[in-house]
N, C-alpha and C positions, 0 to 999 in steps of 0.2 A: 449551577449552570445552564443556561437554555441550550437547546439541541433545535437541529431540524430535524424533518421528520425523516429518517433512514431510509432509503432506496435501494430495491434490491436488483443488482444485474445478472441474473444467474447466480451464482456464490460469490459476488463482490457485491460488497457493501460500503455505503462513506455516511459519512456524519461530519457536523462541526460543532464544536465548544466554542463557548467567548460567554462575555459576560451579555450580550445580546448579538443573537444570530438572526440577523433580519433579511435576509437575502441570499437565493443562490440554488442551484441544482447541481444534480449528477447524471450526467447523459454517456453514453457512448458515441464519438464522433467518427464520424468515418473521413473527415479534412483535418487530420492532427498535425500541430505544428512542429512534430516531430516522429523520430521511428520510420521503418521502410515500410510498412504495412498501410499506413493512413489511419489505423484505428488507433483510438485509445479513449479510457474513461478521463472525461471533464468533469472538474467542478467548475460551474461555469458563475461568472459574476456574483460571486461570494462577499458577502459582506459583513463584518464582523467587529464587533466593540470589545475591547479590552483585551484578554490575554488569548487571541482568538487563536483554535486549534483545528486543525482539518485531519481526520483518518477516511485512511482506505483500507478496510480490510476482504484478504480472499480465503474462504473456506475449503478445504478438502475433507471430501467425508470419508469416514472410516474404511467404505471399500476400498478407497486407495492407499487411505492413510496405514493400514498394517503393512503395504509393500515398503514403506518407509522406517520400520521400526529397524533402528539400533543402525541404520545407513547414516553416512557423512555427508551433507548437503551444504548445498551454497546457492542463496537469492540474489537476483540482480533485475532493474528493470530502469528504463529510460524515464526521467521526471523533466519537468518543465513549467517554471510559473512567472506571472509579469507581476509581481508585488513592487517591484522596482529596486530594491536591494538584495544580497545575500540572506538567505533565510533556510534554517535547518530541515533535515529531515531524520527519521531515524527507523529501521526495521526492527522489527520484533518476530519474534516468532512463538506460537503457542501451542499447548495440545489440549484438547479436550478433556475434561475429569470425566465426563461420561460420554456414552458411544452417539455419535452425531449434534450432541448437545454444549453448545459453546457460552452458554449461562455461566458455567465455573469451567476457567481454563487455569494454565500454569505454566509460565515462562520458561521454555526450553532454553533461549538465548535472545537478550538484546543487543542490538547493535550500537555505536556511538554516535552521535549525532554527526551529519556532513552539510557541512554549507555549500549551497547551492546559488549560484550567481543569477539574479534576475535574467529572463529571458535567453536562457543557455540550456540547449537540452545536454544533461548531465546524467551518466549514468552511477547509481548508488548500488553497494552491495552488502550485503553480509554472509560470509565466506565460513567454511570450515564447521558449519554446525552438526554437534552429532544428536541425534533425533532420540534415540531411546526409546522409552516404552510411549510411542504416541498412536496407538494402533484406535483410537477412540477418533481419531479426527485433527486437523493441522488449522491452525490460523496464521494468516500471514500480515501482519498491519504495517502500513507506511503512515506515517505519523510527519505531518507539516506543519511548523509551527511559524505562519506569517503573524500573528500579534494583530493588531487593530488594522481591518483594511476596508476598503469600499470601492467594490463590481472588479473583483481581481479573478483572474483564472489558475488552474492547476490541472496539468495534465500529465498521463501517466499511461505507459505503452512498455510493449517489447519487454515483458515479466517473464523471468525463465526462474526457474525452481528446479534444480538439475543434481544427481549422485555426481560429488565432485567435493574435493577441501577447496577448489579457488572456482569462481566464477568465469565460465566461458563466454566468449563472444555468443549475441542472442542469434540463435537458429531459425529461421523462418521456416516452417513447415506446412505443407498443405493437409489439409485432411479431408 
């Protein structure tokens, strides 16, 4: 599979795979189609041939992850795409096998695919995740399976990872 150059935005990472990945960028936008803040991670003008997949990964360092050991967590986010038909999203939570090194990871829990209609802001969730021994770091992956697309967009915002067996409504906080 071909890969686009991954671009780091803080601890957020984006990547696309397919028979051919010929265009697209990941940016942080301040005029998002979705969410309350106006901010979103946007995969912009992506072109994929074949079985195209877009990945967004958020990594939590060991310094913070130690506080999550054996906690029951839930993750939710708001997604939007303009592919033209319903497409699947899947959330997976992993732990790093070595401290702050995500080269080797172990799945804590993988969600089931959730179909999201085109041009429709939709909250997706993975709830009741028992984190176990996750102190080396945590990776949250949002997998989007659009297939072959030409100059299409994906936005992700309002991400919330919380100590709870169920995902609650997004809480906007000032820092």
